[in-house]
N, C-alpha and C positions, 0 to 999 in steps of 0.2 A: 176485495181486491187484496193480493198477497203484498207482503212487505217489499218484495223484490219489484214488483209492479210499481208500487208508490214510489220507491226510491227513482226507478227509471223515470217515471212520470214528473217526479218533482225536478229530477235534474234536467230532463228535457225542457220543461217549462223555464226553468232559471237559465239555461243557455239561450234559448229562443228569445227570453226577454232582454238578456244581456245582448244579444246581437241586433235586436230591435232598437235598443237605446244608442248602440254604437252607430248603427244605420242612420238614425234620426239625427244624431250630433255630427255626424260627417255630413250628412245632406245639408243641414242648416249652415255648417261652417263654408263648405266649399261654394254652395251657392251664393250666399252674401258676398264673399270674397270676389267671385268672379263678375258678379253683377257690378260692385264697385269698380273692378278693373275695366270692364267694358263702358262704363260711363266715362272714367277718366281718359280711356283712350280715345272716345268720340270727342270729348273736349279738346284734347291735344292734337288731333287731326285737324279740327277747324281753326285752332290757333296757328298752325302750320300755313293753311290757306290765307288767313288775314295776314300774316307775315308776308307773304309773297305778293299779296295784293297791295299791302303798303310799300313794298319795293317798287310795284308797278307806278304808285304814285310819285314816289321820290325820283324815279326815272322821268316821269312826265315834268316834273317840277324843275329838274336839273336841266333837261334839254330845252325847255322854254326859257329858262333863265339865261341860257348862253344867247339866245336870240334877243332877249329884253336888254340885257347889259352889254350892248354893241354900239359902237359909234355909228355904224352904217345903218342900224334900225332907228337910231335917235334922229339921224339926219333925215332919214325917209319919213318919219312922223312929222317933223318939222315941215318938211317939203315933200309930199308924195310925189313918186315918179316911178313910170313903168320899168325903168332899167333895174332898180333894186327887185321889183317884183318878178321880173324875168330871171334875176340871178339867183335869188334867194327865197322866193315864195312860190316855187313850183309845186305842181302836184307831188313829184318825187320826193320834196322836202319833207312833206305830211307822211309820205309812206315810209322813208327811212327812219324819222322820228316817233312813229307811231302814233301821230296825231290824227284824229278823225275831224277836227276842227281847229282852225287857227284864225283869231280876231284880233285886230290891232285898234285900240281907240285913242283918240287924242285926249287932252286934258279936259275937253268939254264933253267926254264921253260919246263922241260922235264916231261912227265906225269908219275908219281910214281904209281898212282891208279886212276881208272875210273870205274864207275858203273853207270847204268841207270835202271830204273823200270817204269813199268805203274801202276800208283796209282790207276787207277779205276779198272784195272783188277788184281792187286797184282800179278804181275809177272814180270820176267826179261825182259829188253829191250836193245836195241843197243844205246850206246852213240851216240849223234848227231855228224855227220861228220862236220857239218856247225859250231858247236860250238868249235869243236877241232881245225878246221881251223883258227877261229877268236882269239883263244888263242895264236895261234903262229904268226899270221900277224895283222896288222892294229892297230887301236886305242885301242882296248880292250886288246891286248897283251902288249902295251905301259903303260896301267893303272896297269896291273898286275905286270910288271916289275918295275913300280913306288914304288912298296912295299907299298901300300897304301889300306885301307879298302875301299870299295865301293859296292854300291848295285843299282839296277835299271832294266830296261826292255832291253831286247835284242831281236832284230828280226832274227830268223833263218828260214832255208828252210822248217823246221818241224813245225813252228809257232812261236809267240811271247813267250818268257821265262823271268821269274822273275829271276834274277841273283844275287847272293851275293858272294863277294870275300873278304877274309881276310888273311893277312900274318899270317904264323904259328910261335907262338913264345911260350915262356914257361908259366906256369901256373900263375907265378909271374908277368906277362906282360913285362918280360924282354927278350932280343934276346941273339945273334943276330938271324935274321930271317932265318928260316930253309927253307921255301918255301911258296907255296900259296895254301888255301884251297877254293874252289870253289863249291857252292851249288845252284842248279836251280830248278825251278818249272815251267811247261808249264802252260801258260794262255789257258787252254783248256775248255771243255765243263763241266767238274767236277768243275773246279773254277767259272765258269758261274752259274751252278746250287746251288753252295754255296752262291754265291752273292744273287741270286734269293730268296734262303731260309732265309738268314739274313735280307734283305731289303724288301721282298715281292714285289720286282718290276721285270718286264719282261726283265732282262738285257741280252744282247747277243753281239757277236763280229760281226761287220759289215765287209763286203768285202772292203778291203783297196783299192784295184785296181779300184774299180767302185766308190769310194767315194772321191769328192772334199773336200780336208782337207784344213782349213785356216793355214798360217803359225804360228808355235810356237814361242812365244815371247822370244827372247834371254835376259837373265837375268845375264849371266856371271856366274852364280852359276851352280852346276851340275844339270842336269836335273832330276826331280822327277815326280811322277805322280800326285802331288798336282798341278804342273804346267801346267796340261793337259788343251788344249784349249776346252771350252765348247760351243756349239751353238745349237740353236734349229731350227726346220723347221716347221712353221705353216702354210704352203703353202696348204696343203690338209684340206677339210673340215671334213673328216671322222675320222682322227686321227693325232695327233702331234707326232713328234720324236725329242729327244734330243741326241746329240752327245758329246764324249769326245775323242780328239785325244791324244793318250798315248805316250809321247816321249820316245825314247830310250836313251842309255848311250851317243850316238852320236849327240843328239839333233834332230833327224829325228823321223817321226811318225812311230812308230812300230806296232800299232794297233788302232783301232776305237771302243769304246764301244758305244752301242745304246740302247736307251729305247723308246719303241713305245707304245703309248696308246689311248684310244677313246678319241674325243674331246667332251666329255659330256657336257661341259660348253658352249661350241660354238652352239650346237643344242637347249640346253635348253633355252640360251639367245634369240635366234631367235623365238622360239615357243610361248613364254610367256610374251612379252614385253606388249601386250595389256592391261593386267591387272597387274600392277606392283607389288602389294603385292602377287599375285599368283606367278609371275615371280621370285621374291627374295626367297620365300618359296620353289619354285621348283628347282631353280638355286642352293640354297643351299643344297637342299635334293640331287641333283645329284652331287654337288661338294662333299658331305659328301661321298656319295657311290663310287664316283671316286677316291676318296683320302683315303678310309680305309686302303689301302695296303701302303700307302707312309708317313703317318704322326704318330707321337708317340702319346701317351694315352693323353697328355696335350692338344696338338692340336685338337685331335679328340673330346674331351669333349667341348672345346670351340666352336667348329663348332656346336656340337650337341645343345649346349645351344642356339646358334644364330640362328639356324634353329627352333627350339622349340619357340623362342620368335617371330619369323616373322609368323609362324603359329598360334599363339595366336593372333597376330594382324590382321591377315586375319579372323579368325573366329569371334572375337569381333568387328572387324571394328573400331578399337581404334586407330587413327593415332597420339594420344598424347603420347602414349607409347614410352620409349626411352630404348635401350640397354645399360647396364652398360659396360664402356670401361675401360680396365686395360692393361697396357703395351704399349710397342711401336713398336711392329713387324707387320708382314704383315696382321695377322688376327685382330689385334687391327686396323689398317688402314681400313679393310673391314667394321668393327663395326661402325667406325666413319663415313664413307661413308654412310653406311646403315641408321644410325641417321640423317646425312644431307639430305638423299634423302627422308625419311620418313617426316622429317620436311617440306621440300619443297612441297611434295605431300599433306600434312595437309593444308598448306596454299593455294594451287590450289584448293583443295576440297571446303575449306570455301569460296573462291572467286567465284567458280562455282556454289555452292549452293544459294549463294547470287543473282547471275544472273539468275539462273534457276527458282526460286521460288517466288522472290518479285519483284513488280513494282517499278522501279527506282525512280520514282516521288513521290508517296504517300506512298511507302513502304508497301503497302497493298500486300496479296497473289495475285499472278498474275493467268492469265487463266490456266496455265499448273497445277500449285498447286491446284487451285480451281477443276478442273475437277477431278484430281486424288484423291482428298480428298472426295469430294461429293459423286463420283462414288462409293467409298468404303462403305460410309455410307448408301447409297440407297441399295446396295447388302446386306449390313448387315440387315437392316430392311424389306427387302422383304418378304412379306408373313405375316407379322405383321398387326396390326390395327393400327400403329403410322401414323400420319400426318404430312407431312412436306410442307413447303412454298418455293417457290422460286420467288424473287422480282427482276424485271429488272428496273433499275433506270435510266432514261436519264435526264440531267440537261437542263432545259428550258431557253433559253437566252444566254447559255455559249458562242456560236459562237460570238455574238454581242460584249460581253465583250472582248474576245480575239482579235477581229478585232479591237476594238476601244482603248484598253489601252496596246495592246501588248502581246506578248507570255508570257513574265515573270510574268505579272500580272495574265494571264490565268493560268499559272503553279501554282502560289501561291493560286488562288482560288480553283483549284481541290485539293490541300493539304489541305485548311481549310474545304471543303465540306467532304472529307474523315474523317477528325477528327470529325466534327460534326455527321455524320452518326454513327461512332463508339461509341460515346457517349450515343445514344438513343437506341442502340441494346442491346441483352443480350451478356454475355460473351462467351455462347456456339455458338452464330451465327457467320456464316462465311462471311466476305465482301471482295469482290474483285474488282479490277479496270479491265475492260476488253480492255480498250483502249479509248483515245479521252475523251468525257464527259460521258461515260457509266460506270456504276457500276451494280454489280449483287450481290444479298443477298441471302444466303440459311440459312433458320431457320428449324433446324431439328425437333423441337418439337413444333407443335400448336395444339390447340384444334379443329380447324376449320377454315372456311374462315374469320370468325369475328375477331379472334385474328390475323390472317395475315392481314387483312385490318388496324386493329388498329395500327400494327406495321408500315405500309406503311403511314398512316396518321401522325405519329410522325415523320417519316423521311421527309415527305412533310414539316411539319411545322418547323422544324429545318433548312431545306434548304432555305425557304422563308424569313428567318430573314436576314437583310442587313448584307453585309460582308465588313469589313474594309481592304481595299488593299492600305495600306500606305496612300497615298495622295487622294485616291479616295474610294468611296463607291459603292459596286455593289450589285444589287439584282436579285436573281435566283428563279426559282420554279423548280419543278420536276414532270416529267410524270412518274407514276410507274405501270407496268404490272405484274400482280400475276398469277401464275399457282400452283396447289396443287398436291402433291403426296399422294396417287396414283390415285387419281381421273382423273388428266389431263395427266398422263403419269408415266411409271415406269423405265424411263431411263432419264439420265440427259439432253441429246440431245433434246428429246421431251418435257422436262420441260422448257429449256432455249428458244425453238422455240415458244412455246405457250405463255410463259411469254413476249416475245418479240412482238408477235401479239397484246396481251393485252396491251402494252406500247403504240403501234402505234393508239389503238383505244383511250387511254387516251388523246393522242396529238390531235387527230381529234375532241375530244369532248371539246376542249378549253384549253388544256395543264393544269399544276398544278393540276392533278387530279390522281386518282389511277382507276385501271380498272381491275376487277376479269375475268379471261378468262372463256369465255363462248363457248361450242362446237357449239351450234345452231347459236349464232351471228357470229362466225368465218366462218360457212358454207354459211350463208346470205352473209356475206361480200365477199366471194370468188366468189359466184354465180353472184354478181352485178359487180364483175371485169371481 
C-alpha cells in the first residue's frame, strides 16, 4: 500500500472514529435528558389531576357545610318534618350541589333523612347499603360519633365515593350538636369526564384488583388526596403510564387513577440522533405536539420559542446561536442543556472541519478539500473557453535531506517550501499538499501553456534557493508536470493523472525541470514500456 493510501485510510478511520464518538455521546446525552423530562412531565400531569380532585372535595365539603351549619337544619334534626324536606331536600338540591347522596343522622346515629340520585341521568337512586353499613359500624361510624368535621375518599361496593361529614349546629356556629350531615359524590365516569375536560388529559380509573399499588406513606395526619402515592411505568415502548393511589379515610387505597399517553419523545429520540440539530428540532416539535393538552399557555409559548430557535439554527447552520434562558424550572433546564449541547457540537464541528480540510503539517488545503473545490470550479466553467492549468510538483532531493537530518528537519523543510510556493502564486490559485513531498496547484485562469509554464518556472526558481534549517542549510529542486483544461482533460482525475505523467517525464530529463503534458509523447512512452 502506498503512503498516500495509508494517509487517506488513517485519516478516514480517524474521522469516522471521531464521528462515532460524537454520535454516541450525543445519543446518550439527549436520550437520558428526554427520558427524565418525560417522567417529570407525567408526574406533573397527575398532580394537576389530583389538585382538581382535591378542589372537588373542597367544593363538596363547603356545600354540605352550608346545610350543616343552618338553623333550619338544626331544627329539622330536633323535630323532623316534611315541610323542611319539601323545601330544602328535593332531588334538585342534590343535582345543584353535585351530591350523589345526602344523609342526616341524629346524635344517636340514627338515620333521620337519606336520599340518593344519579347525577348523570338526573333521576332518583337507592342509597348505598354499604355506605349505611359503614355509618353504623367500623372506623367511619367512630369518626362520625367523634362529632368532628372530616372529608375524604371512601371505598364502597358501588365504587369509590368522595364523602364529607359535618356536625349539625346553629347558624352562629354554636351548639350543642344536633346530629351529623353527610354528603357524598361517586368517583364515577362523570367525574372522570369532568377531569378530562378541565385538564385535557386522558384520565381514567384503573382496575384496583389488577394493579400492584405501592404502600401509602403514613404521616400521622388525616389521609387526603394530596398524599396519594404517584408512580410511573416507562417499561413499554409505545406509551407511558402514570398512576396515583388515592387513599381512603382509613389509609387504604380506595382507587387508582391512570393517565396513559404515547411515548412520542422516546420514538423521536431514537430516530433523529444521527443529525443532532434535526433531532432537537424534531424532538421539540414532537414534545410540543405531545404536550399541547398538558401544559398551560406560558409553558406552551416557551416551548414554541425553543422549537423555532432550533429550527432557525438548523436552517442557517449557525451553531454560534444561543437561546436566552430565563427562570429556573424544568423548561429552563432544557434550554440550558440545549445551549450546552449546541456549544459542544460547535466545538466538535470546528475540530472535525480542521481535520477534514487541512493538512496538519503545512496547514494547506488537503486532498479532500482540493478535490471538492476544484471539481466544482471545473463543472462551473465546463463549456466555456476558459483555460486552467494543473501543476504536479515533486521535490527533488527531499528524501536525502529527510534521511540525513531527520524527520523534524524534513517537516520543517516541507513547511518552508509550502510558504515559498504560496508567495509566488496568485491569491486565486489553490495549492494543496497531497502527501510526502508532493504538492499540487490549480490555476483556474491562464491564457495558455506559456503562462502556465511561467508559473511553474517561478515555483522551480523559489524552491532551488537554499533553505536554512536551523543549524544546517539544505538545497532542493522541483520537477513540475503540467496539464491543461480542457485540452488534456475535462475532469480532475484525468488532469491529475496527466500532470503526474508529465512530472515523471521532467524527472527523467534530469529533474529541476518542468514538463508540459504531450499526448503523443505519452503514447510513445507507453509503447516503449
